[in-house]
C-alpha positions in Angstrom: -56.5 52.2 8.4 -56.1 48.4 8.2 -52.8 46.6 8.7 -51.3 44.9 5.6 -49.5 41.5 5.8 -47.5 39.6 3.3 -47.1 35.8 3.6 -44.0 34.3 1.9 -44.2 30.5 2.1 -44.9 27.4 -0.1 -47.1 25.6 2.3 -50.6 26.4 1.2 -52.3 24.7 4.2 -50.2 26.8 6.6 -50.9 29.9 4.5 -54.6 29.2 4.7 -54.5 28.9 8.5 -52.6 32.2 8.8 -54.7 34.1 6.4 -57.8 33.0 8.2 -56.4 34.2 11.5 -55.3 37.5 10.0 -58.8 38.0 8.5 -60.3 37.5 12.0 -58.0 40.3 13.2 -59.1 42.5 10.3 -55.6 42.4 8.7 -55.5 42.4 4.9 -53.1 39.7 3.6 -51.4 38.6 0.4 -49.8 35.2 -0.1 -46.7 34.7 -2.3 -44.8 31.4 -2.7 -41.8 32.8 -4.6 -39.1 34.9 -2.9 -38.3 36.9 -6.0 -41.9 37.8 -6.5 -42.2 38.7 -2.8 -39.2 41.1 -3.1 -41.0 42.9 -5.9 -44.1 43.2 -3.8 -42.0 44.7 -1.0 -40.6 47.2 -3.3 -44.0 48.2 -4.6 -46.2 48.3 -1.5 -46.0 49.0 2.2 -46.6 46.1 4.6 -46.9 46.2 8.4 -45.9 42.6 8.9 -44.1 39.9 6.9 -44.6 36.2 7.6 -41.7 34.2 6.2 -40.6 30.5 6.2 -37.2 30.6 7.9 -36.7 26.9 7.1 -35.7 28.2 3.6 -32.8 30.3 4.8 -31.6 31.6 1.4 -35.1 32.8 0.5 -35.7 34.3 3.9 -32.3 36.1 3.8 -33.1 37.6 0.4 -36.5 38.8 1.6 -35.2 40.3 4.9 -32.2 42.0 3.2 -34.6 43.8 0.7 -37.1 44.5 3.5 -34.6 46.4 5.7 -33.4 48.3 2.7 -36.8 49.5 1.7 -37.7 52.8 3.3 -41.4 52.0 3.5 -41.0 48.5 5.0 -37.8 48.6 7.0 -39.8 48.7 10.3 -42.2 45.9 9.4 -42.7 43.2 12.0 -41.3 39.9 10.9 -42.9 36.6 11.9 -40.6 33.7 11.2 -41.9 30.1 10.7 -39.5 27.7 12.3 -39.3 23.9 12.9 -36.7 23.3 15.6 -37.4 24.6 19.1 -33.8 23.9 20.1 -32.4 26.3 17.6 -34.9 29.1 17.8 -32.3 31.6 18.8 -31.1 31.3 15.2 -34.4 32.6 14.0 -34.1 35.7 16.1 -30.5 36.1 14.9 -31.7 36.0 11.3 -34.1 38.9 12.0 -37.4 37.4 13.2 -39.4 39.5 15.8 -41.8 36.6 16.5 -41.6 32.9 15.8 -44.3 30.4 14.9 -43.4 26.8 15.3 -44.4 24.3 12.6 -46.8 22.7 12.1 -48.8 25.8 12.3 -51.9 25.6 14.4 -54.7 28.1 14.6 -54.4 28.5 18.4 -50.6 29.2 18.2 -51.1 31.6 15.3 -53.8 33.5 17.2 -51.6 34.0 20.2 -48.5 35.1 18.3 -50.3 37.4 15.9 -52.3 39.0 18.8 -49.0 40.0 20.3 -47.6 41.1 17.0 -50.6 43.3 16.3 -50.5 44.8 19.8 -46.9 45.8 19.1 -47.8 47.2 15.7 -50.6 49.3 17.2 -48.3 50.6 19.8 -45.7 51.5 17.2 -48.3 53.3 15.1 -49.4 55.3 18.2 -45.8 56.0 19.3 -45.0 57.5 15.8 -48.0 59.8 16.1 -46.6 63.3 16.7 -48.0 66.8 16.9 -45.8 69.6 15.4 -45.2 72.3 18.0 -42.6 74.9 18.7 -42.0 76.0 22.3 -39.0 76.7 24.5 -37.6 74.2 27.0 -34.6 73.9 29.2 -32.3 70.8 29.3 -30.1 69.8 32.2 -28.0 66.8 33.2 -25.6 66.0 36.0 -24.0 69.2 37.3 -23.8 71.0 33.9 -25.4 74.4 33.4 -28.9 74.4 31.9 -29.1 74.5 28.1 -31.9 76.3 26.2 -33.7 74.4 23.5 -36.8 74.3 21.3 -39.3 71.5 21.1 -40.1 70.7 17.5 -42.8 68.0 17.9 -44.3 65.9 20.7 -45.7 62.4 21.2 -46.8 60.3 24.2 -43.4 58.7 24.4 -41.0 61.4 23.2 -40.2 64.5 21.2 -37.8 66.0 18.8 -35.8 69.0 20.1 -33.3 71.5 18.8 -30.7 72.2 21.5 -28.3 75.1 21.8 -25.7 72.5 22.7 -25.5 69.2 20.7 -26.6 66.2 22.8 -25.0 62.8 22.8 -26.8 59.6 21.8 -28.0 57.5 24.9 -27.5 60.5 27.1 -30.0 61.0 30.0 -31.2 64.5 30.7 -34.1 66.4 32.3 -36.4 68.4 30.1 -38.6 71.2 31.5 -41.3 72.8 29.5 -44.8 74.2 29.7 -47.5 73.0 27.3 -50.0 75.8 26.2 -52.9 75.7 28.7 -51.1 73.2 30.9 -48.8 73.4 33.9 -45.0 73.0 33.7 -43.7 69.5 33.2 -40.3 68.2 34.2 -39.5 64.8 32.5 -36.5 62.5 32.2 -35.5 61.6 28.7 -32.9 59.6 26.9 -31.4 60.7 23.6 -32.4 58.2 20.9 -30.5 59.9 18.1 -28.6 63.2 17.7 -26.7 65.2 15.1 -24.1 67.9 15.3 -26.5 70.7 14.6 -28.2 70.2 18.0 -31.3 68.3 16.7 -32.2 65.2 18.7 -34.9 62.6 19.3 -35.8 62.1 22.9 -37.5 59.1 24.4 -39.2 59.7 27.7 -38.1 57.6 30.6 -40.2 56.3 33.5 -43.1 58.7 33.2 -45.5 58.6 36.1 -49.2 58.3 35.5 -49.9 62.0 36.2 -47.4 63.3 33.6 -48.4 60.6 31.1 -52.0 61.6 31.4 -51.1 65.3 31.0 -49.3 64.6 27.8 -52.0 62.2 26.4 -54.7 64.8 27.2 -52.8 67.6 25.6 -52.0 65.6 22.4 -55.7 64.5 22.0 -56.9 68.1 22.4 -54.3 69.7 20.0 -53.8 67.1 17.3 -55.4 67.8 13.9 -56.7 64.2 13.9 -57.4 61.6 16.5 -54.3 59.5 17.5 -54.5 55.8 16.7 -56.0 53.7 19.5 -53.6 52.2 22.0 -53.7 48.3 22.1 -55.3 46.6 25.1 -52.8 45.0 27.5 -52.3 41.3 27.2 -54.1 39.6 30.0 -53.1 36.0 29.2 -50.0 36.2 31.3 -48.9 34.4 34.5 -46.2 35.6 36.8 -44.1 32.6 37.9 -40.8 34.1 39.1 -40.0 37.5 40.6 -36.9 39.2 42.0 -35.9 42.8 42.6 -34.3 42.8 39.2 -36.7 41.0 37.0 -39.4 38.4 36.4 -40.4 35.5 34.3 -43.9 35.5 32.7 -45.7 32.5 31.2 -47.5 33.6 28.1 -48.4 32.2 24.7 -47.8 35.7 23.3 -44.3 36.8 24.4 -42.9 40.0 22.9 -39.6 40.1 20.9 -36.2 40.5 22.6 -35.4 44.1 23.5 -39.0 45.2 23.5 -39.7 47.8 26.2 -43.0 47.0 28.0 -45.2 48.1 30.9 -46.2 45.6 33.5 -49.2 46.2 35.8 -49.0 44.1 39.0 -52.0 43.6 41.3 -52.1 41.7 44.5 -55.1 42.2 46.7 -55.5 46.0 47.2 -51.9 46.6 46.0 -51.3 47.8 42.4 -48.2 49.1 40.7 -46.8 49.7 37.2 -43.2 48.9 36.4 -41.3 49.4 33.1 -39.3 46.5 31.7 -37.2 45.2 28.8 -37.7 41.7 27.4 -34.4 39.8 27.7 -35.5 36.2 27.1 -38.1 34.9 24.7 -39.5 31.3 24.5 -42.2 31.4 21.8 -45.5 29.9 22.9 -44.2 29.6 26.5 -43.1 32.9 28.0 -40.5 35.7 28.4 -38.0 36.9 30.9 -38.1 40.6 31.7 -35.5 42.8 33.3 -37.0 45.8 35.2 -36.1 49.2 33.9 -36.4 52.9 34.9 -35.2 54.7 37.9 -33.5 52.2 40.3 -34.8 53.6 43.6 -38.4 54.0 42.3 -38.5 50.5 40.7 -36.8 48.8 43.6 -39.3 50.3 46.1 -42.3 49.2 44.0 -41.0 45.6 43.7 -40.1 45.4 47.4 -43.7 46.5 48.2 -45.0 43.8 45.9 -42.8 41.1 47.4 -43.8 42.2 50.9 -47.5 42.0 49.9 -47.1 38.5 48.4 -45.1 37.2 51.4 -47.7 38.5 53.9 -50.7 37.2 51.9 -49.8 33.7 50.8 -53.4 33.2 49.6 -53.2 36.1 47.2 -52.3 35.2 43.6 -50.7 38.2 41.8 -52.5 39.4 38.6 -50.5 40.7 35.7 -51.2 42.8 32.6 -48.5 43.4 30.0 -48.4 46.1 27.2 -45.7 46.9 24.7 -44.1 50.4 24.6 -41.6 50.2 21.8 -39.8 47.6 19.7 -36.1 47.1 19.8 -35.0 50.3 21.4 -34.2 50.4 25.1 -35.3 53.8 26.2 -34.9 53.0 29.8 -31.8 51.9 31.6 -31.9 48.7 33.7 -33.2 49.4 37.2 -30.2 47.5 38.6 -26.7 47.6 37.2 -25.4 44.6 39.1 -26.9 41.1 39.3 -24.9 40.1 42.4 -27.1 38.2 44.7 -30.1 38.2 42.3 -30.1 34.7 40.7 -33.0 35.4 38.5 -31.5 38.6 37.1 -28.2 36.8 36.5 -30.0 34.1 34.6 -31.8 36.6 32.4 -28.5 38.3 31.6 -26.6 35.1 30.9 -29.3 33.3 28.9 -27.3 33.4 25.6 -25.3 30.4 26.7 -28.4 28.3 27.5 -30.9 26.5 25.4 -34.6 27.0 26.2 -34.8 23.7 28.1 -31.6 24.5 30.0 -33.0 27.9 30.9 -36.3 26.6 32.1 -34.5 23.8 34.1 -32.4 26.4 35.9 -35.5 28.5 36.6 -37.1 25.4 38.2 -34.0 24.8 40.3 -34.1 28.4 41.5 -37.7 28.0 42.6 -36.9 24.8 44.5 -34.0 26.5 46.2 -36.1 29.5 47.2 -38.9 27.2 48.5 -36.4 25.2 50.6 -34.9 28.4 52.0 -38.3 29.9 53.0 -39.6 28.9 56.4 -42.9 27.2 56.4 
């Protein structure tokens, strides 16, 4: 199934550039120059992504308000066209997931839409679920185990019916045995819950073995093949790294609050770390806070830092792939930013412009370089 895009802008030359890029990515697109007409299209048809001129705030607000109220389009990815880099935070505040700076160039559009489509593909695969009913046990902290029933299963989570109502954002361990497979014990966070005991669970920090077991079982038991997973973005450069987070230069940064997977490779050392996008600089890069289980993540990053410090001639390689949009299924790996200047910067970025943030990032690099013995 192809993705569907709606362009709402009066600039015909920009629309032509964007429609050409969308066509290259095999996305079917429609162009509409009138906000009222666009609202009618949104009410009549499902779109995966909406490209809107945010320099016309009243028209953009009208479109976004109707978009989020429309059941079939409320999860559409919004790409906002914006003129002023210094005020880009306003575009995200208005509801943009991605931002394209004017004047629109084909290169910029390719990079941004590549990331947007990767996120759309991941969301489509994440929503792919296999109905199944099987018993499971739920436990958290020192509380007695609770019996439950799994109602459906996906690569990233499941719906359950618990004998005791769960609480939104609660972390718990879930133990179950898939037919024809060994018992699995997974950590999950409650994404939503109701008083009847039904809840949606998002898996947290799955290791490769358990992820492969789930993926294999779903592929073997689904009535139809799951949507393909997007290829990780390779056009990424790791420029800053601490135990709590990193900064990545990329023309294709993901939206704020996107949960992502990062694959680091340095020489013979390889590791995967989950993260949450905290800072976005369209066309330049993104700041990521590491997520998952603190001890596990900390050890992986310490091993990576040790590898890099002992092999100065080894340039780290990095692949980045989206996991989910706008929902933090995994808690930050570190609750305190004391002593971690980069993590503190990621968490306090709301008070800084893009130029101020990048200037502070450069200052931290110089300070670290001066403090490191030659």
